[in-house]
N, C-alpha and C positions, 0 to 999 in steps of 0.2 A: 504493499502499500504504500503510495505517492505521501508525500510529509504535507505535503500540501493540496492533493487533490485526490480525492479516494475513484477508484473504476466501480462503484457497487451501484446496481441497477435501482436506483433510489437517489433523493434528492442530497440526504446526507447517510454517514456511516458514520455509529456511534461505537465509537471507542475509549471506554470507561466509564464512571456515572457521569461526568457532567462534561467530555468532551466529540466534539461533532465533527466530523473530516466531511466537507464540503463536495458533491462532485460536479461534473461538466454542466449536468443536467439545471444548476442553481447557476448558473453565467448569465446575466443580464445582457439586452441587444446595444449597451452602450460602452461598456470597456471589455475589453478579452482578461481581467484580472478582478473585474468585482460582480457581483453577486444582485441576479433581479431581487428586487426587497421581499418578493413573495415568500420565498422557501425559508428565508432566516426570522419572517413576521411569524410564520404558521409554527416555526420550530418554539419561538417563545410564548405561541400559544397552550402550545404543547406542554411546555415546560410547568407552565400556571396549571395545569386540570394534573400532572404528575406528582407535584410536588410533593414530599412527604407529609403527609397528615390533612389532604386534603380531601373538602368533602363530596361528595358526590352528589349531595340532593343540591350545588351551587349550580347556579348554572351561569355562564359567563356574559353577562349582559351589555357592558360594553370595551373595550381594549383600545389603550392609544399607544401609537408605536412612534418614539423619539427617534429618529434616521442622524446620527452625528454626523456620519462619514459614509461614502460607499463602504460598502461590507466587503470585505475580501476574499478570495478564493485560498483563504485557509483555515486550520483547525479553530475551532471557537469553543469557547468555555462559557457553560450557562449557570448563572445560578437565580436564586431566587429567595425575598424574602417577604413576611406580611409584615405589611402597613398597618391596617387595621382588621379586628377580627371581631364580629358579631355575631348575635343570633342568625339574624334575617340577610346580613351584609357584610361582606367582605373585600379589600383592597389589598392586592398583589401585584409586586413588582418584578419582572425577572429583565435577564438584562445578560448582553453577547459580548464578549472580548475575545477578538483573536490571540493568539500565543505571543508573547512578548511584546504586546500594544498596548492600545487603551480602547474603552467601550465606545463599540461602534452602534449599539442599538440596544433601547432599551424600550420596555411597556410597562403601561397599569394598567392592570386588569379590575374592574369592578363588577363581584360574585354577587347575585341575588338568591336566595332562597326559593327554591322551586318546589312544589308537590301537583303532580300530574293531574289532571281535571279535575284540580280544584274551583277551578271559575270555568265558566263559558266563552273560547275561543272566539276572537272577533279581529278579523284581519281583512285589511281595503288596498286596492291600490292595483293600478292597469295589468294588463295579460299581456304576455311576452309569450311569440311563439315556441314551442318548444325544442326542444334541441335534436327532435329526428325531422322536424320540417325547418331548421335550419341550416345555413349553408358554409362550407368550409371557405375562407378567404386566405388570401396569400399574406405572409407575414411581412415584416420589414425587410430590408435587405439587410442582413447581419454576417459579418466574414465569415463566420466560423462554426462551424458543422452541427457542433451542442450546444444547447443553451436551455434557457427554459422555454425557448420556442419547441425543443423538443419533446421535451420533458411533458408539455401541457396541450392537449388537443385544442382548436379554437373552432368554435361556428356561432355564425353570426345570425342573429335574428333581424337585425337591421344592422347600417352601416356596414365598415370594416375599416382594418388598420391604415389602410391607403387613401380612405375618403376623410376628409374634413368635418366634424360636427358630431351630435348625439348618435350614440351605437350602444344595441345589447349584443353581449357577446358571452355564449355559453362557456363555460371552460370544464374540462376534467382531469383529472392527472393520470397521467401517461404509466407512471414509477409512485413507491410509495413514499412518502416525506421522509423515512429514517427506515435501511436497510434491515428486512427482517420484520418489519411492525405490519399488521394491519393499517388500514390506513382510518383515521379519524373522522367523525362527519365536522372537527371545529379545523381539522386538516385544511379541509378543502375547500372551505369559505374562507381562508386567513390565507390563503396559497396564491387566489384569486383576487381578494379585492383590492391589491395595490395596480392593479391593474387597468383600473378606471379611467388613468388622464391617458394611457397611451391608447385604450381604444376610440377613445373621443376627443381627438387632437384636432385641435382647431386654427394651428400654425405649423406651416413647411417644420419638420421636423430637422431638415437638412439645412435651414435656414434660423433657426431657433432651439437655444434649449431649454429643457424642462428639467428642474428638481422639484420632488418632492419631499422635504425634512420630514414629514408626519404626514400618522394615517391615523383614523380612527374607525371602529366598526363598532356599529351598534346592533345586538342581533335580538329580537323576543324570542327564538329558537331556531336549535340547528339543521343545517341541511338533511334531507331526506334523498337519497339516492346519492349516485357519482358526478351529475353534474349541476353548475351553480352560475348563476347568470348575473355578471357584470351590467347593467343598464345606467350608461353613466350620460353626463353631462360636463363639461368643461366651460368656464368663464376665466377670461382674464382682463383687467383689470390694463389702462396705459402706462399707468406706474411699472411695470413688472410684477405684479403678486394675482394668482388666479388660486382657482380653487375646482378642482374635482368632486362633483358629487355622484354617486353612486346606490341605485338601487338594488338591494342583493335580493333574488328570487332562487329559489330551487323548481322540479317540476307541480309542486303545491300549490305555488305560486309567494309571495312576498315574505321575508324573513329578515331584514333587518339594509341597515346602509350604512354605505363607506365616505369617510370624505380626507379629503390629501388639500395639503396647501402646496401651493406652487410657488419657485421661483422661477420668471422667463426672464429670458435675455437673448439678445441678440449674440449669433457665433462667431467667434472673431474670426 
């Protein structure tokens, strides 16, 4: 196993209790040495749910990721700590740090006590065409063969990567998050949610750069099935600050929302 990159058929391979080696499937489209934020976001969400002493009756209702710098394709150490613990609500923090480096990504998760069937289910929102009737569309031009674009499957209910404006894209993981593990419902939605700005781009990527230093995901339930839809729109102010908003769906219907702050600038 290479010390920088694993060859496992997964996004990460676990090496020890809290050390994870990324594979080429985590590589994003913007740099050969950095990850797409989706896989490390899912890894932090997994850490929140699997931490020692985590209660099974708690639902992850909101998680905010702060992305301090590009996440490198290097082994990562995951740490967690409880910031607040109550009977019905808890706040948990998780962090990613590359070997010999500084923290690159942090998550704060709000978990709420849940009891299935305790209240009537009320859901409203637009209907999105299902993945079976959605179309595969070309990805951006990427100069490397293996990456997030090959670790995921994409089908568009509307729009495409190469069109500008709002788009609704179904995403499905082709490989598990961690080698040897069953993919969890939360893995599926968190690995997809960071794609909102990518699917709903409104400016030419060859002439403008987009950096999202954060991502916040709210979920009133976890996804059912393998597909997650990111129904996204991007808005940009003239001073270079933008926001991408995504309605998150599975084949049952709406299940949450994702929001990304954006730094937008002309490419040098």
